[in-house]
N, C-alpha and C positions, 0 to 999 in steps of 0.2 A: 625796607623795615628796620627798626633800629634792634642790635641786639638785645633779648631781654637780660634783667639782670638777675641770674641763676645764685641760688644759696650754697653756703659754701663751708668746708670744714678742716681744719688741720687734720696730719697724718701721724704716725710714730717716725715719719721720715721728713725733712723739713724742705725737701725738694718737692714734694708729691702734696696736692691738696686735693679734697675731696669737694664733686660739685654734683649737684642735684640736677638732673638732665628733667625736659619737658615731660616723660612718660612717667617720670616717679624713680628710675632707676637712676643707680649713682655711676658715676665714673670718675676716671682721675687726671688730674690737670697738675703740668711741670709747672712750680711757683713762679713768676715773675716771666712766663710767656702766653702764649695764645696756644701750645700745643697738650690738645686735650686726647685721651685716649680714644673716647668715640665722640658721636655727633652731641650737642648741647642740647639739641630738639629731641633726641630719646635714644639712650646708650642701648636698652633690651632691644625696642624696636628696629633700632638700625641694623643690629648685630642679626638678628631673625631675618631681616628682609634682605640685606646685602647679602650674607652668608649663606645660612641654614636654609633659604628659601631660593635665591638666585642660582647658587651651585646645583642647585637638583638634590644635594645632600639628605634634606627634610624626605623627599618625595622617594629616593631610594631605600630609608630608610624604614619609612610605612610599606615600601614593594619588599623589604624584608631580603634586600640586596646587599652581600656584605660589603663594604665599603671602607674606602681608604682615602684619610684627608691631612694634606699637607698646611700647617698655617705658620706662615712668615710674619712674626709679631704677635708673641703672644699675650702681651699686654697684661690684663686684669682677669685674663684665663676664662672671659665670660663667653666667648663663642664655643671653647672645647668644651667647657661644663655643659652649654646649651645642647651640643651636640650628644656628649656622652647620656645627658638626659635622656634626649629623645631615642636614641640607639637602645637604650634598656626599658624603654616606655614599649617599642616596637620589636623587642628580643632579636635585634636585627645584630650582626659582628661588625665591630669598630677598630681600626686600627688608626689611632690619631699620633701623629709627629709635627708636634710645634718648635719652630727655632726663634731663641731670644737671646738677648744679650744682657737683660737687665729682669731678671724672674722675680718678678713680686713676691715679699715673703707674706706668710699668713696672717701676720698679724696687720699689716697694712691692708689685705686682701678684707680680712675683717670690717674695715670702716665701710665699705661697700655695701655689706649686708646680701653676701652673694646664696645665702638659703632663697632669695627670694627670686633669684634666677630659673629656680628647677623645680619638680614638683615631687623632687625624692631628696630628702634634707640628710639621708646617707652619703649620697655621692659628694654633696660639696663637704660632708664632716669627713670622708675618707679621702678629698684632694687636700684639703687643710692640714689632714696628720701626716700624709706622706709630703707635705710640703714643708711641714712641721720637722720631720728626721733630718733636713738639711741644713747646710749653714744658712744665714741672715743674707750674707752676699755667696751664691753659690758660684764654685771655681768653674770655669769652660769644661766640658764633658757630657756625656750622654747618662740620661736618669730614667729609667723605667718605671712605670707604674703601672701592673697589672690589677686591672680593676675585679675583673671576674674571667670566668673561663672563654669567654666570648670578646671581652671588651681589654685593650689596653693601649696606654698614652704612654709617648716618650716626649720627652722637654730634651731639646739639644742647646744647651747653652754655649754661645757663640755666635761669631761675625756669619752671617748667611754665607757673604763673598767667599769664608773661608771654607765653606761648607761642600761636601761632596756626597753625590747619589747614593753611591755606592751601588747597592742592590736593593735598596728601599723603593725606589721606582716600581712601576707607574702608580701615580695616584688619581683617585677619580674626582679628585677636587681638591684646590688651591684658592686657601683665604688668604688674599694677599692684603696684609694689614701690618704696614709700617706706618712711622709716622709721614708726615704730608711731605710730597717732593720737596717743598722749600725749605724743610725741616732736615730731612735726609735724603738729599739728593741721591746720593752713590746707593742706594737700596732701587732705585727707579730707572736705571739705565738700559739698556738694550741688551747690554751682556748679561746683567742681573734676572732680567726677563727671560732672556733665551735659557740661561738655566732652569727656571719655572719650566719652559717648553720641554725640555728634555725631562721633566719628571712627572707629566701629566699622561693619562693614559688617551686613547684615541679617541674617545666620548666624554672625556672630562670638561671641568671648565674650571678658568681663575674668575674670582669676581674680588672684587674691590670697590672701595666708596671714592675714589679719585676716578675723575673722567677728563681731566684737563688734557688739552690739544697734546703738549708734550709728553703725559703719559700715553695716550692711544698714540702716538707716532713710534714711542719705544717699545710696546707692545707688538706695532705691525712689522718693526725691525726685526724684532725675537720673533717672528714666525707665529702669529697669533692674529684670527681671526677678531675684530673687538667690535661688539656692540653697546651702545650707548641704551640704556633702561631705564626706566621710572625708579624713583627713591623711593623711600621711604616716606608714609603719610606723615607730613608735617615735616619734612627733613629735606635733604635735596633733591633738586628735582631731577637730576640724573645721577646713574651710575654707570659702571662698565663692569660687562660678561665678557670674558674673552676666551676662544674655543679656539685647538691647537690648530692651523694649517694641518692640511693632510699632503703630506710627501708624496708623489708619484711612487707605484710600485714599481722593483729594480727587477732586470729581467727583460 
């Protein structure tokens, strides 16, 4: 099937353009390339299905189980805002840590109509105010946002390959969402995915849109059990869910 021609708009950045995806939600595309932040088949539907649903996070929140999420590749912040919205809706504690090298400014995000992603306008307003409190280009470092007494967000600006877990793990879910292996091969190696293996709780899941053979092989080499599962309606046929291989008990 030929790729449909999708409507695009400029942003305040010369290197980023807005693309209207097939479900009506908007994403960003790097100008002059095919590198999109989400599937053109539907940015919002992909995010809900691949990350909130496949990870088990949405179920945990509905069961009011305190949840810790690690996202690699914050991108447009769509997954973070949708997860936070669900946590507030379910009145469930949430800790969310995202690692990103290029934290998109509030002015750029506003081109994407982010208020359409959540049921609570105040969540998006609070996040945009938080982002505006920082420089347009944020230097490497750790930036916490205390949403309320039960929910907190930390944005870690820097290269995930230089990132250390410290006392932050384990996480109940990992949203693994950097650019595709062809564009960012250094983030899809067994070594990088082994770091993710060290960050996950025993019953946790890593979810990603990529289902290529090299990615599956790298995950398995890094200590993950890998399953191909159906993708979002109208999108990719298959995506991946990985769970940690259980190490034998010592002693």
